[in-house]
N, CA and C atoms as a LAMMPS dump frame, in Angstrom:
ITEM: TIMESTEP
0
ITEM: NUMBER OF ATOMS
297
ITEM: BOX BOUNDS ff ff ff
-5.0000000000000000e+02 5.0000000000000000e+02
-5.0000000000000000e+02 5.0000000000000000e+02
-5.0000000000000000e+02 5.0000000000000000e+02
ITEM: ATOMS id mol type element x y z
1 1 1 N -0.921 -11.077 17.69
2 1 2 C -1.913 -11.972 18.98
3 1 3 C -0.954 -11.003 19.975
4 2 1 N -1.992 -11.202 21.268
5 2 2 C -1.313 -10.496 22.075
6 2 3 C -0.775 -11.678 22.874
7 3 1 N 0.429 -11.188 23.502
8 3 2 C 1.445 -12.235 24.421
9 3 3 C 2.094 -13.365 23.421
10 4 1 N 1.921 -13.337 22.414
11 4 2 C 2.764 -14.059 21.649
12 4 3 C 4.581 -13.192 21.06
13 5 1 N 5.311 -14.186 21.327
14 5 2 C 6.482 -13.729 21.086
15 5 3 C 7.042 -13.808 19.86
16 6 1 N 6.104 -14.449 18.838
17 6 2 C 6.581 -14.472 17.325
18 6 3 C 5.327 -13.27 16.576
19 7 1 N 5.844 -12.829 15.614
20 7 2 C 5.097 -11.922 15.121
21 7 3 C 4.351 -13.063 13.858
22 8 1 N 3.117 -12.505 13.175
23 8 2 C 2.412 -13.042 11.824
24 8 3 C 2.362 -12.068 10.624
25 9 1 N 3.122 -12.734 9.619
26 9 2 C 3.22 -12.105 8.261
27 9 3 C 1.809 -11.798 7.528
28 10 1 N 1.709 -10.72 7.892
29 10 2 C -0.168 -10.174 7.03
30 10 3 C -0.54 -9.794 6.036
31 11 1 N 1.14 -9.354 5.086
32 11 2 C 1.192 -9.116 3.847
33 11 3 C 2.345 -8.861 3.769
34 12 1 N 2.895 -9.378 2.514
35 12 2 C 4.157 -9.139 1.531
36 12 3 C 4.842 -10.691 1.95
37 13 1 N 6.066 -10.358 1.93
38 13 2 C 6.904 -11.949 2.948
39 13 3 C 8.066 -11.612 3.627
40 14 1 N 8.645 -12.088 3.932
41 14 2 C 9.919 -11.752 4.931
42 14 3 C 10.992 -12.061 4.086
43 15 1 N 11.838 -10.907 3.93
44 15 2 C 13.513 -11.061 3.113
45 15 3 C 13.302 -10.804 1.812
46 16 1 N 12.063 -10.988 1.046
47 16 2 C 11.689 -10.959 -0.358
48 16 3 C 10.688 -9.422 -0.555
49 17 1 N 11.156 -8.78 -1.627
50 17 2 C 10.78 -7.951 -2.519
51 17 3 C 10.23 -7.785 -3.869
52 18 1 N 9.63 -6.871 -4.562
53 18 2 C 8.965 -7.525 -5.892
54 18 3 C 7.884 -6.338 -6.002
55 19 1 N 7.933 -7.068 -7.276
56 19 2 C 6.525 -6.085 -8.126
57 19 3 C 4.866 -7.122 -7.979
58 20 1 N 5.162 -8.157 -7.57
59 20 2 C 3.852 -9.035 -7.639
60 20 3 C 2.997 -8.761 -6.35
61 21 1 N 1.908 -8.663 -6.708
62 21 2 C 0.617 -8.299 -6.252
63 21 3 C 0.772 -9.013 -4.245
64 22 1 N 1.769 -10.175 -4.718
65 22 2 C 1.769 -10.725 -3.157
66 22 3 C 3.138 -10.131 -2.35
67 23 1 N 3.358 -9.118 -3.034
68 23 2 C 5.201 -8.804 -2.467
69 23 3 C 4.692 -7.29 -2.302
70 24 1 N 5.654 -6.655 -1.31
71 24 2 C 5.83 -5.245 -1.308
72 24 3 C 7.59 -4.741 -1.68
73 25 1 N 7.76 -3.469 -1.709
74 25 2 C 8.793 -3.052 -2.015
75 25 3 C 8.836 -1.809 -1.484
76 26 1 N 9.328 -1.245 -0.219
77 26 2 C 9.656 -0.383 0.549
78 26 3 C 8.13 -0.046 1.101
79 27 1 N 7.639 -0.46 1.829
80 27 2 C 6.062 0.042 2.162
81 27 3 C 6.394 1.415 2.87
82 28 1 N 5.482 2.375 2.937
83 28 2 C 5.742 3.522 3.527
84 28 3 C 4.394 3.739 4.956
85 29 1 N 3.555 3.386 4.549
86 29 2 C 2.131 4.092 5.025
87 29 3 C 1.241 3.132 4.788
88 30 1 N 0.094 2.858 6.066
89 30 2 C -0.724 1.783 6.084
90 30 3 C -1.681 2.571 6.843
91 31 1 N -2.995 2.072 6.123
92 31 2 C -4.622 2.553 6.912
93 31 3 C -5.396 1.267 7.049
94 32 1 N -5.709 1.046 8.065
95 32 2 C -6.506 -0.392 8.307
96 32 3 C -7.821 -0.116 8.992
97 33 1 N -9.189 -0.403 7.718
98 33 2 C -10.698 -0.231 8.303
99 33 3 C -11.066 -0.906 9.694
100 34 1 N -11.945 -0.461 10.332
101 34 2 C -12.833 -1.549 11.205
102 34 3 C -12.804 -3.042 10.855
103 35 1 N -12.836 -3.499 9.451
104 35 2 C -13.098 -4.812 8.849
105 35 3 C -11.628 -5.203 8.926
106 36 1 N -10.533 -4.548 9.404
107 36 2 C -9.1 -5.047 9.373
108 36 3 C -8.791 -5.463 7.585
109 37 1 N -9.131 -4.387 6.876
110 37 2 C -9.271 -4.152 5.484
111 37 3 C -7.791 -3.215 5.673
112 38 1 N -6.537 -3.94 4.915
113 38 2 C -5.776 -2.772 4.893
114 38 3 C -5.443 -2.311 3.509
115 39 1 N -4.644 -0.819 4.017
116 39 2 C -4.245 -0.367 2.306
117 39 3 C -2.911 -0.04 2.756
118 40 1 N -2.332 -0.171 1.893
119 40 2 C -0.733 -0.061 2.576
120 40 3 C -0.175 0.508 0.901
121 41 1 N 0.559 1.825 0.878
122 41 2 C 1.429 2.476 0.182
123 41 3 C 2.6 1.972 -0.178
124 42 1 N 2.649 1.165 -0.875
125 42 2 C 3.774 0.364 -1.29
126 42 3 C 4.875 1.568 -2.28
127 43 1 N 5.605 2.572 -1.862
128 43 2 C 6.292 3.585 -2.623
129 43 3 C 7.286 2.671 -3.772
130 44 1 N 8.152 2.167 -3.723
131 44 2 C 8.997 1.82 -4.785
132 44 3 C 8.356 1.132 -5.723
133 45 1 N 7.141 0.472 -5.209
134 45 2 C 6.248 -0.21 -6.373
135 45 3 C 5.5 0.966 -7.094
136 46 1 N 5.297 1.966 -6.335
137 46 2 C 4.593 3.263 -6.611
138 46 3 C 2.715 2.535 -6.909
139 47 1 N 2.516 2.392 -5.549
140 47 2 C 0.695 1.979 -6.242
141 47 3 C 0.245 2.078 -4.474
142 48 1 N -1.087 1.926 -4.665
143 48 2 C -1.482 1.238 -3.189
144 48 3 C -2.085 0.25 -3.266
145 49 1 N -2.063 -0.374 -2.708
146 49 2 C -2.678 -2.111 -2.439
147 49 3 C -3.559 -1.982 -1.386
148 50 1 N -4.871 -2.481 -1.68
149 50 2 C -5.87 -2.79 -0.74
150 50 3 C -5.879 -4.374 -0.175
151 51 1 N -5.431 -5.077 0.621
152 51 2 C -5.517 -6.105 1.495
153 51 3 C -6.237 -6.294 2.184
154 52 1 N -7.09 -7.343 2.054
155 52 2 C -8.322 -7.992 2.696
156 52 3 C -7.585 -9.299 3.76
157 53 1 N -8.001 -9.579 5.059
158 53 2 C -7.677 -10.358 5.668
159 53 3 C -7.699 -11.593 5.429
160 54 1 N -6.759 -12.257 5.405
161 54 2 C -6.567 -14.09 5.084
162 54 3 C -6.4 -14.113 3.106
163 55 1 N -6.228 -12.575 2.33
164 55 2 C -5.978 -12.852 1.047
165 55 3 C -4.121 -13.318 0.775
166 56 1 N -3.54 -14.037 0.038
167 56 2 C -2.703 -14.001 -0.498
168 56 3 C -1.775 -13.064 -1.029
169 57 1 N -2.859 -12.237 -1.834
170 57 2 C -2.562 -11.203 -2.682
171 57 3 C -3.436 -10.025 -2.418
172 58 1 N -2.582 -8.463 -2.641
173 58 2 C -3.73 -7.312 -2.401
174 58 3 C -3.75 -6.941 -3.949
175 59 1 N -4.949 -6.077 -4.017
176 59 2 C -5.107 -5.644 -5.08
177 59 3 C -4.671 -3.858 -5.469
178 60 1 N -4.663 -4.033 -6.662
179 60 2 C -4.009 -2.057 -7.009
180 60 3 C -5.561 -1.299 -6.941
181 61 1 N -5.437 -0.632 -5.942
182 61 2 C -6.227 0.348 -6.285
183 61 3 C -5.51 1.696 -6.14
184 62 1 N -4.466 2.012 -6.753
185 62 2 C -4.51 3.357 -7.343
186 62 3 C -3.139 3.188 -7.605
187 63 1 N -2.352 3.292 -8.56
188 63 2 C -0.814 3.754 -9.317
189 63 3 C -0.469 2.103 -9.95
190 64 1 N 0.251 1.93 -9.335
191 64 2 C 0.916 0.429 -10.94
192 64 3 C 1.393 0.543 -11.953
193 65 1 N 1.238 1.765 -12.534
194 65 2 C 2.064 2.365 -13.719
195 65 3 C 3.372 2.815 -14.248
196 66 1 N 3.758 2.47 -12.874
197 66 2 C 5.258 3.003 -12.968
198 66 3 C 5.625 4.422 -12.212
199 67 1 N 6.406 4.586 -12.073
200 67 2 C 6.888 6.075 -11.64
201 67 3 C 6.411 7.352 -12.319
202 68 1 N 6.033 8.105 -12.267
203 68 2 C 5.255 9.616 -13.238
204 68 3 C 4.523 10.15 -12.843
205 69 1 N 4.235 11.37 -13.534
206 69 2 C 3.273 12.159 -13.357
207 69 3 C 1.571 12.258 -14.195
208 70 1 N 1.464 11.314 -14.609
209 70 2 C 0.569 10.765 -15.337
210 70 3 C -0.648 10.339 -13.972
211 71 1 N -2.124 10.806 -14.154
212 71 2 C -3.164 10.49 -13.455
213 71 3 C -3.119 9.341 -12.85
214 72 1 N -2.738 8.273 -13.961
215 72 2 C -2.998 6.528 -13.586
216 72 3 C -1.752 6.125 -12.817
217 73 1 N -0.634 7.122 -12.455
218 73 2 C 0.672 6.756 -12.017
219 73 3 C 0.563 7.365 -10.72
220 74 1 N 1.787 6.955 -9.952
221 74 2 C 1.967 8.026 -8.293
222 74 3 C 3.548 8.05 -8.291
223 75 1 N 3.939 9.104 -8.13
224 75 2 C 5.544 9.48 -7.7
225 75 3 C 5.733 8.466 -6.564
226 76 1 N 6.826 8.893 -6.099
227 76 2 C 7.302 9.054 -4.754
228 76 3 C 6.589 9.502 -3.742
229 77 1 N 6.346 8.706 -2.607
230 77 2 C 5.395 8.831 -2.155
231 77 3 C 5.698 8.251 -0.715
232 78 1 N 5.411 9.148 0.451
233 78 2 C 5.324 8.476 1.611
234 78 3 C 3.982 8.225 2.738
235 79 1 N 2.921 9.157 1.987
236 79 2 C 1.699 9.038 3.273
237 79 3 C 0.695 8.631 2.57
238 80 1 N -0.289 8.37 3.105
239 80 2 C -1.746 8.173 2.491
240 80 3 C -2.918 8.459 3.768
241 81 1 N -3.522 8.424 2.761
242 81 2 C -5.195 8.903 4.286
243 81 3 C -6.193 7.835 3.287
244 82 1 N -7.184 7.642 4.326
245 82 2 C -7.999 6.746 3.437
246 82 3 C -9.878 7.512 4.147
247 83 1 N -10.221 8.077 3.829
248 83 2 C -11.805 8.545 4.495
249 83 3 C -12.559 7.441 4.579
250 84 1 N -13.543 7.89 5.407
251 84 2 C -14.904 7.222 5.464
252 84 3 C -15.759 6.254 4.3
253 85 1 N -15.661 7.182 3.51
254 85 2 C -16.093 6.501 1.998
255 85 3 C -14.993 5.765 1.198
256 86 1 N -13.767 5.268 1.879
257 86 2 C -12.561 4.821 1.466
258 86 3 C -12.205 5.488 -0.042
259 87 1 N -12.348 6.424 0.013
260 87 2 C -11.511 7.226 -0.729
261 87 3 C -10.135 7.407 -0.153
262 88 1 N -9.007 7.009 -1.849
263 88 2 C -7.598 7 -1.041
264 88 3 C -6.554 8.49 -1.046
265 89 1 N -6.613 8.944 -0.617
266 89 2 C -5.458 9.991 -0.948
267 89 3 C -3.747 9.639 -0.811
268 90 1 N -3.257 10.444 -1.736
269 90 2 C -1.806 10.052 -1.625
270 90 3 C -0.715 11.143 -1.664
271 91 1 N -0.009 11.497 -0.615
272 91 2 C 0.703 12.87 -0.687
273 91 3 C 2.005 12.273 -1.577
274 92 1 N 2.185 13.012 -3.018
275 92 2 C 2.838 12.977 -4.143
276 92 3 C 4.004 13.611 -3.887
277 93 1 N 5.241 13.073 -2.801
278 93 2 C 6.366 13.567 -2.984
279 93 3 C 7.208 14.637 -4.033
280 94 1 N 7.363 13.498 -4.951
281 94 2 C 8.31 13.763 -6.104
282 94 3 C 7.161 14.568 -7.216
283 95 1 N 5.724 14.58 -7.038
284 95 2 C 5.153 15.046 -8.126
285 95 3 C 4.067 16.83 -7.481
286 96 1 N 4.425 16.685 -6.315
287 96 2 C 4.322 18.17 -5.67
288 96 3 C 2.647 18.021 -5.665
289 97 1 N 1.896 17.113 -5.355
290 97 2 C 0.389 17.345 -5.304
291 97 3 C 0.022 16.006 -4.057
292 98 1 N -1.563 16.184 -4.219
293 98 2 C -2.141 14.943 -3.787
294 98 3 C -2.818 14.597 -4.566
295 99 1 N -3.015 13.089 -5.075
296 99 2 C -3.803 12.264 -5.447
297 99 3 C -5.297 11.659 -5.051
């Protein structure tokens, strides 16, 4: 909110980290669509969450199966890109690939 002196949590929880879909663990990148849906790269949970406005939990759209090189996994990553068709691209540092 413009002019507000306090922030509003829109994803995750202050001071709490974890692997539940309502929590984040070292988020490093975010993409926000025109309708305010967020795609969050949750680095240490090795996943990408899609978080719709007003929702208490995100939906896992990539990874979430631990750190690894399988195509159902995401390695340590620090950047993502979402195109106009909502395809998610993740730059995987430890796997030396873009998925």
